[in-house]
C-alpha positions in Angstrom: 165.2 150.3 -47.5 164.5 153.9 -48.2 161.7 153.6 -46.0 163.9 152.6 -43.3 166.6 155.3 -44.1 163.7 157.9 -43.6 162.4 156.7 -40.5 166.0 156.5 -39.1 166.6 160.3 -40.2 163.0 161.2 -39.0 163.9 159.6 -35.2 167.3 161.4 -35.0 169.6 157.7 -35.4 172.7 157.5 -37.1 172.9 155.7 -40.6 175.3 153.2 -41.4 175.9 150.3 -43.9 175.9 147.9 -40.8 172.5 149.3 -39.3 170.8 148.7 -42.5 171.9 145.5 -43.3 171.2 144.3 -39.6 167.6 145.5 -40.1 167.6 143.6 -44.0 168.9 140.2 -42.2 165.9 140.3 -39.9 163.5 141.3 -42.5 164.6 138.9 -44.9 164.8 136.2 -42.2 161.9 133.7 -41.5 163.5 131.9 -38.6 163.3 134.7 -36.1 167.5 135.1 -35.9 169.2 135.8 -32.8 171.8 138.4 -32.5 174.6 135.9 -32.9 173.3 134.4 -36.2 172.8 137.9 -37.8 176.5 138.9 -36.5 177.8 135.6 -38.3 175.4 136.1 -41.6 177.0 139.7 -41.9 180.6 139.5 -40.7 181.8 138.6 -44.3 180.4 141.2 -45.9 181.1 143.5 -43.1 184.5 142.5 -41.7 184.6 145.6 -39.1 180.9 144.7 -37.8 181.1 143.9 -34.0 178.4 141.9 -32.0 177.9 144.7 -30.0 177.0 146.9 -32.8 174.3 144.1 -33.7 172.9 143.9 -30.2 172.8 147.8 -30.3 171.1 148.3 -33.6 168.8 145.5 -32.5 167.8 147.4 -29.3 167.2 150.7 -31.2 165.1 149.0 -33.7 163.2 147.5 -31.2 162.6 150.7 -29.2 161.5 152.1 -32.6 158.6 149.3 -33.1 160.7 148.1 -36.4 161.3 144.8 -34.5 159.7 142.4 -32.4 161.8 140.8 -29.8 160.7 137.4 -28.9 162.1 136.2 -25.6 162.0 132.0 -26.0 163.5 131.5 -22.8 166.7 131.4 -20.5 167.0 135.2 -21.7 167.7 133.7 -25.4 166.2 136.4 -27.4 165.2 136.3 -31.1 164.2 139.1 -33.6 161.1 139.3 -35.9 160.4 141.9 -38.6 157.1 141.4 -38.3 155.8 143.5 -35.4 151.8 142.6 -35.4 151.0 140.8 -32.1 150.9 137.1 -33.4 151.9 134.0 -31.7 154.9 131.5 -32.3 156.0 128.1 -31.6 159.4 127.0 -30.2 161.2 123.8 -30.7 163.1 122.8 -27.6 165.7 120.7 -29.3 166.8 123.3 -32.3 165.2 126.1 -30.9 163.5 126.8 -34.5 160.7 129.6 -33.9 157.9 129.7 -36.3 155.1 131.9 -36.6 151.3 130.5 -36.4 148.7 131.7 -38.2 146.9 134.8 -36.1 143.2 133.2 -37.2 142.7 130.8 -33.9 144.2 133.6 -31.3 142.4 136.8 -32.8 139.7 136.3 -30.5 142.0 135.7 -27.5 142.9 139.3 -26.1 139.1 140.1 -25.9 138.5 136.9 -24.2 141.3 137.7 -21.8 139.8 141.1 -21.3 136.5 139.9 -20.4 137.9 137.4 -17.9 140.2 139.9 -16.2 138.7 143.5 -17.1 142.4 144.6 -18.2 142.7 146.4 -21.5 145.2 144.4 -23.3 147.9 146.4 -25.2 149.8 143.3 -26.6 150.6 139.7 -26.3 153.6 137.6 -26.4 151.9 133.7 -26.8 154.6 130.8 -27.3 153.9 127.1 -27.4 157.2 125.0 -26.9 157.4 121.7 -28.4 159.4 119.3 -30.5 159.5 120.1 -34.3 158.9 117.4 -37.0 162.7 117.3 -37.9 163.8 116.8 -34.3 161.2 114.1 -33.2 163.1 110.9 -33.0 161.9 108.4 -35.4 
């Protein structure tokens, strides 16, 4: 967290215990939480935290490149501390979001560049389906 504090200071951002806890909640999570989940997780330990604080902090972190925003549809945003470009798979039933190994997709940007003539800076690739836990038996 010392690195986060230094980074925020270097970017003239206010440093609060809530802001640090919000970033830590995203960083420690493997399930790509949304703002409401982060709020519910932190509210018992930070009774003065508001949902607005969570949203504003996540927006700040995204703007600084500290988190990646994943729009899984219907304006449902999830947050990922892995800011490298990588694909995700989303369950249409429970809304679980998981990382996909990038090995298969690592050459996809180059292929798109060759097909379109664009210079690709970034990609957001999501696959949608039903996870094992939600598949009816």
